[in-house]
N, C-alpha and C positions, 0 to 999 in steps of 0.2 A: 638581322637574321640573313643567312645565306639564301638568296632567292632562287638558286638553281634548283630545279624540280627534282625531288627524290622520286624515282620511279616507284609508285606505290606497289606493294606486294600484291601478287595475284594469287597467293596461296589460299585455297578454300578447303573447308572440311565439313564433316557432319557429326552431330552428336550421337555417340553410341551408348553413353551411360550418364545418368544424372544422380547426384547425391546432394540434396540441398542446393547450395550455390556453387558446388564443385561439379564441373562437367568434364567428361572424357570425350575428346574429339579426335576422330580419325581424319588425318589430313594427307594431302599429296604435295610434295615440294619441300622447301627448307624454311624453317622458322627458328626463333631463338628464345631463350629464357627471358621472361619479363616483357615480351612483346604484347601489344594491345590487340585484342580480337573483338569483333563485333558479332554478337549472336542475333540472328534475324528471327524475330517472333512476330509473325503477321507483318504489319507495316512498321513495326518498331525495330530499332537496333539497340541491343543492350551491350554496354561496354564490359569487357572482361580482360583478365591478365593471365598470360601463360606462366604457370608456376612450376611445372615439371614436364619433361619430355622423355618418353620411353619409346624408342623406335618410331613408328608412325602414329603413335597415340600421344596427344597433348592433354595434360590436365590443366584446366583453366578455372579461375575463380571469377564469378560474375559479381559485379558491383551493385546489382539491382535485384529485385524480387524475380525469381525464375519461373513464376507461374506461366504455363502455356508452352514451356519447352518440352519437346518430345523426341522420340527416336528419329534420327535423320534431319533434325532441325539444322538448317545451313549456318555455317560460321565462316566469317571472312577475317583473315589475318591482315593487319594493316602494314606490318613491316616496321612500325615505330614503337619505341618503348613508351612507358607511361611518363609523360613530360609535363613540366610546368611552363606556362607562358610568362615571360619576364619582360617588363618594359614599363613605361610611365602609366600611372593609373592604378597601381596596386594598392597604394595607401588609401585608407578610409573605406576599403572594400571588405565585403564579407563573402567568402567562398565556401563551397562544400569540399569534401575530401578529394574530389576530382577537378577542382578549381572551376566549377560552374558558379557564376555570380548569382547569389541567391535572390537579390533584389530584382534582377532582370528575369530570373526564372519565375518568380512570383507574379510579375507583371504579365508574363506570357501564359502561365499555366494555372494561376490562382494560388491560394495559400497552402493547399495540400499538394505536395510535390509528386507528380506522376513519374513513372519510370520512362527511360528512353529519351529524356530531353537533355541535350548537351549544347551549351552556348559558349561563344568565345569569352575567355576570362576578361579580356581588356576591351574597352569601348573603341570600336573602329570609327565612330563618327566624330569623336572629340578631337579638336586640333590642339597641338602643343607648340609653343614658341621654341623654335629650334635654332641653335647656332653651331656651326661646324668649328671644330678645334684642330682639324687636320687640313693640309693643303695638297694639291696635286704633286706627286713625286715622293711624298712621305712614305716610309715603310712602317707598317704596323703588324702586330701579332695579337693573338687572343687576349682579350681583357683590356687592350689599349683603348683610350678614349677617342671616339670619332667626333662627338659633339656633345652639347649639353642642353637640357631643357629644365624647366622648374616645375617641381611637383610640390605645391604648397611652399614651405620655406626651404625645402631641400633642393640642392642642385642635383638633378638626376642625370647621371652620365650615361650616354649611349655608347656602348662598348662593342668592339669586334666580338662576334659570337664566340662563346667558349668552346663550341664544337669545332671551330675552324683552327686547326693546328697549322703551323708553318707561318711564313711571312707573306704579306700582301703589299704591293705597291699601289698607292692610291692613284686612280686615273681620272676621277671625277668626284666633285662634292657639290651638294645643293647649296643654294644661297640662303642667307638668314631669312626666316619667315615662319609662318604658322602652317603646320602640316599634321595629318593624322599618322598613327603609328605604322601603317602599312606603306607609307611613302618611302621610296628608295632615297636615302640621304647621302650615300657614298657608293662608289664602285672601286674595286681593286682587282689586280691580277696577281695570281700566284706564280711560283717560279716556272711552272709549265706553260704560262701564258693564258690560262683559263680565267675568264672574268667571273667575279663574285659580286653580287649586289647586297648591300647592307641596309636594313630598315631599323626603326627604333625598337622593334620587338624581336626577341629570340626565344628559343626553347631549349630546355635542358632536362635530361632524365632525372627523376626525383630521387632514385635510389643510388645515384652516383654523386659523390662529394664534389661540390663546385668550388674550386680554389685556384687562383693564379697568383703566385707570390710565395713567400716563405713564412712558415709558422714560427712565432717567437713566444717566449715565456710570458704569460699574463701576470702583471704586477699592479695595474691601476685599480683602485677600489671602485666598486659600483655602489654609490650612495643610494640607499633605499628609503631613507626617512623613517625606518622602523628601528627603534632603539635596540631591541634585543638582537636583531640581525647585525646591525652595523658595529655593535660593541662586542657581543659574545661570539657570534658565528658569521663573520663577514664573508662577502662574495666579491670576487674581482671580475672586471670586464674580460670576457673570454674564458671565464671559469665555468664550472658546472655545479649544480646543487640539486638536491631532491627534498621533497617535503612529504614524507609518509605520515599517515595518521588515520585513525578510525573515522567512521561516518559522523559528521556533526562536530568535528574538532576544529574546523575553521580553515581547511585547506584552500577552498575556493576564495574565501574572503582574503586570505593571505596572498593568493595569486593575483586577485584584483588589485590589492594594495601595491604589489610590485609593478603591475601594468600601469598603474596611475603615476607612481612617484619615483621610479628608478631613474637614475641619472644616465639614461641612454638616449640615442637619437630615434630609434625605431623599435616598436614592440610588435612581435608576431604572437598572437594568442591562438593556440590550437585547442579547441574544445573537443576532446576525443572521447566520445562515449559517455559524457556527463549529461545531466538533465538540461533540457532546452531552456528552462527558466533562468539558468545562470547566464546564458548567452544573451537572453532578452534583457536582463538587468544591465549588462555591459552596454548593450545597444541603446538603452534608455539614458544611461548616465554619461557615457563618454562624449557625446556631442555637446554636453553642457559643462562638464568639469574642466577646469583650467589647469594646464600643465604648469607646476610651480617653477620649472626651469626656463620656460620660454614665454609663458603668458598666453599661449594659444590653447584651443580646445584639444583634449586628449585624442579624439578620433582622428585628427590630422596626422598623427604619427603611428597609427595602429593598423595592422592587417589582421583580420579575424578569419581563421579557417575553422569552420563549424561542422562537426560530424557528431551530432548528439546521439543519445542512446536510442532514439526512435528512428534513426536513419540506418542504412545498410551497414551491417557489421564489417563486411569485407573492405569497405572504404576507410575504416579506422586506420589501417596501416598506411594507406596512401595519404591520409590527412596529416599524419605525423611527418612523413617525408616531404610532403608538399610545403608544410610550414618551414622545415629546415632549408629547403632549396630557396624559398623566398628570402629567408634570413641571410643565407650565404651570398645571394645576389646583391643585397644592399651592403654587405660587408665589403664586397669588391669595389664599392664607391668610397671606401674610407670611413664608413659610418659604424657606430656602435649599436648593435642589435641585441635585444633580449627576446629569446624564444621561450614561451611558457606553454608547457604541455599538460593538460588537465583532462584525463589522467592516463599515465602510461600503463596502468594496470588494465584498463579497458582494451588497450592495444594488445597487451600480452594475452588477454582472454580471447581476442580475435585470432591470434596466432595459435592458441591452444585448440580452438574450435576447428580451424583449418587443418592443423596437424592430425587431429583425430580422424577427419574425413580422408586424409591422405594415407591413413593407417600406418603412421610412423611410430617407431618405438617411443613410448612416452618417458619423460623425465619425472622429476619430483612434482607431485600434485597434478600429474597429467600434462604439465606444460612441456613444450618440445625441448629436446636435449640441447638445441642450439639457442635457447632463450638468452643466455648470458652474452653470447657473441653478438646477437642482434641488438641488444640493449647497449653493449659497449660500442658497436659500430655507430649507433645513433649519437651517443654522447661525444664520441671522439671527433665528430664533425664540427664541434665547437672550437673556440680558440681565437687567438689574435694573429692576424696575418699582416706581414709587412709587404705592401704592394710595390710593384715595379716602379711606380712614380714617386715613391718616398712616403706616401701616406700609410697609415695603419687603420685597419678595420677589425671589429671583433664580433663574435657571436657568443653570447652567454646563454646557457641552456639550463632551465629549471623545470623539473618534472614533478608533478604531484603523483604520489603513489597511494592507492587505496587498498591496503591489505585487509582481508576479512578479519573483523574483530580486533583490528589494531595490532595484529601479530607481525612483528618486524622480522620474524624468522622465516616467513614464507618466501618462495623463490624469487618473485619479482623484486621485492625490497632488497634481498641479499645480492641479487645480480646487479642492482642499481648501486648499492653501497660500495661495491668493489671498484667502480669507475668514476664516481663523482668526487668533487673536491670539498663539498660541504654538505652536512647532513642536518636538516632542520626537523627534528622529531616532534611531531604534535602528539600530545598525550591526552587520553580520555580523562585522566585524573585532574589535569589542569583545566580542561574545558568544563568539566562538571563543577569545578570550584570557581568558574567564571574568571579564570586568570588568562585573559586574552592579550596578545596572541598566545595560543596554547602551546608554544614551543617550549619543550622541557630543556632548560639550560644545562642540566646535568647529563642528559643523554646525547644532546646535540654536540657536533664538533665541526671544525673548519680547518682545512690545510692552509688557508690563506691568512691566518692571524698575523704571522710575522711580516708578510708583505704589506698588509694594511697598517700594522703597527708602525712600520718604518715611515709610511706616508703621514700618519697622524702625529708622529713625534715632533714634526716641524710646527704643528699647530698647538699641541699639548704635550709639554715635556713630561716624560715618564709614563706615557700612555700604556705601553705594554705591561709595565709593572702594576699599573692601576687595574688593568684587566685581570692579571694573575691574582691580585689581592681580592678582587670581587669574586673570582672563582673559588678562592679559599673560603671566603665567608659563606658562599652558597653551599659548598660541600659540607662544611662543618655545621652550619646552621641546620641543614637537612638532617644530619646525624643527631644533633642535640634535640631537634623537634621530635624525632622518632622516640628518643629516650624519654622525653617529657610526656609523651602519650602513655608511657608505662608507669613512671615514678611520680608524675605530676610536677608542677612548678616548684613546690616547696622542697622537693627532693633533688632539685637541680641547683648547682652552685650559681651564685649571682653573676659571676663572670661569664659562665656558659650561657646563661639566660640573655645577657647583653649581646653575645655573638649571634644567638638565634634572632633577637629583635633587629639587629643590624641587617641580617640576611633578609628578613621579612620586609624591612624598609626598602631595601634595594629592589626586591622583587615587586612589591606593591606599587611603589612610586616611580620606578624607572623602567623595569622590564615590561610591565603591563602598560598597554596603550589602547586608547579608544579610537578605533578606526572610523567612527561615525561622528566624532567631534571636529569642528572646523579647525581648531588650533592643534589638537593633539594628534590628528590623523597623520600629519606629516611633520617630522621633527628634523630640521636641517642640521648638518654637522656642527656648526658653531653652537647651536643650542644644546646638542647632545654633549659636547665637550664641557660646556658651562655646568650642566646639571650633573654630569658624571664626576666632575671635579668636586662638586658640593657633596655628593654621596661619599667620595673618598675622604673628604674632610671628616665625615661621620665615622668612617672606618678607622681613621688614624687617631681619633679622639678617645682618650680614656675618661669614661664618665664616672661621676661620683654618686652612687645610689646606695641607700641604706637597706631598702626592701625591694622585693620582687614587684610589688604593686606600684611602687614609685617608678621603677624602670619601665614597666609596661605603660603606665599612664603618660610618661614623658614621650616614649617612642610613638605611641598612638597619636598624640598631638603633633609631633614632628612629621610623622608619616602623612597625615592629612594636609599639613601645610606644604610639604614638598610636592604632594600630588596636585594641589591647587595651582602650583607653578605651571603645570602642563597645560592648563586651560587659559593661561594669560598670554597675550601677544608678546613675543620675544623682544627683549630690549626696550619695552615700553617703560614709562615711568612707574606704572603699577608693578611690573615684573621686577625691575631693579630694586624697588623699595622692599618687596616681599623677599627677594634674594638676600638683601643685606640684613633684614630682620632674622632670617633663618641662620645666617652665619653668627649673629650675635647670640641667638638662642642656644646654638651648639656650644659656643664658647662659655656661656653662662653656667653650663652644667659640667664643664671640664674639671677633672680631678685636680685639685691644687696640691703642689708639693709642699710637704710640711718641713720647714727649716728647723734644723737642730738648734 
């Protein structure tokens, strides 16, 4: 961080009008959009943000309960934008939307959060083993590595602050040792001869994208261990996806699965306006669950930004941007980051609430007219970045959307669909039928299928063709199933009946997955390839059945046996034996060619 003191703004104002958490403040001097203001209520100072300026009147949204604010309540403008504190110590932490560390807040103020308490996001007392990577005389610029410390298993690079544009000649570096984050670790001079001091911590405004390097096209698959995602609607590192669905369809369970098992380095979870119980569940599980990729506990790679439904509505927007800024910071270290926002609908509702108070012209369903551009701006901060030192880092963004009644035509879902690369549609019909994960493979789509197919072709020849074949069976099986509801099984040709049964086998024993079973919760790619190849063997086989009952009985038995494979340890003796028996069973019912 640049240690040169920024002269704090001395602009002051007074409240002239209040409407909920929107205040109109008359001020003297010069302020800017997005600036942080502090509203003085008795002995407390409440944090607020400038969202509109008209002449000498500023409209500010307060991030806390506004009880006690009255005419002429004094307001102090800080001169700073709403910023995230970035440095060692972010991992394993839980913050609110303004980056207050909730564990420390609870220790200071008890379990019920009072208003007006703001603490440093990062621990100033903890020491970190630091080693310089630059020497006196080196020329550095924003984003260049000054030194390195270790945050768990990760090498945490201390970088030249991203606020510092231009080049700096290093004049002094600290010796290797153990220091806290406020210790000056290097000094440098700019081209005008001004000295700048750098520490392990820096700040960055959350609503501005943080990137130093060049964006490149994302192509590498993000393995999730969820069969329906990896096979039918895959995601790539640096890509975007959304998971809209009605209440109770399993959005949060899906998000938790992705947080646990995705093949990324860091996971940033933003709980934006959802129930507090879902965050509690994560805090209970993650310190004990083992990451299958590294063997360490999941909490060591996770940052949680928690702004639940019981916390101030205004901070929902800041929590989304706070999570994105933390993700971008780790991307600059060459790490792959997954940002999960649950749910972006709550953020959009906060925008609608504030838009109404600002008396703006409403758009569809009273959402602001600029809803689409706000959502697009957020998702476009994802991507793969080629860094100046040759490394690449990525931010993958996944947003849960909660449309009322599961209506995908509502504005938030439609605005999201226009910018994301994959659409995971959760349906009430599938969740009511207990077909979990309740992602509808016929409604869902992914723009990344070809990129992922190219990668998997090296491990499973003909992968793309197998996926297309599976889609054909799903579509046709669905059509035949609807027809059978009308005319019954006996009115359906036996060949059509077999197509329907093959589609049901694929859905029941492959696409469906038990998130609470030790073996089935995470399905690694080699296992997926083996089981998908088995399913395709069924697709390719012409079976010899005389009656509908015979076909149904055979497929029911086959379905259960394939399903049982999911609960066996992969590549164990039991698994291999069961797999071979299944292959023999399929071959035993194959239609034999009659020789003339």
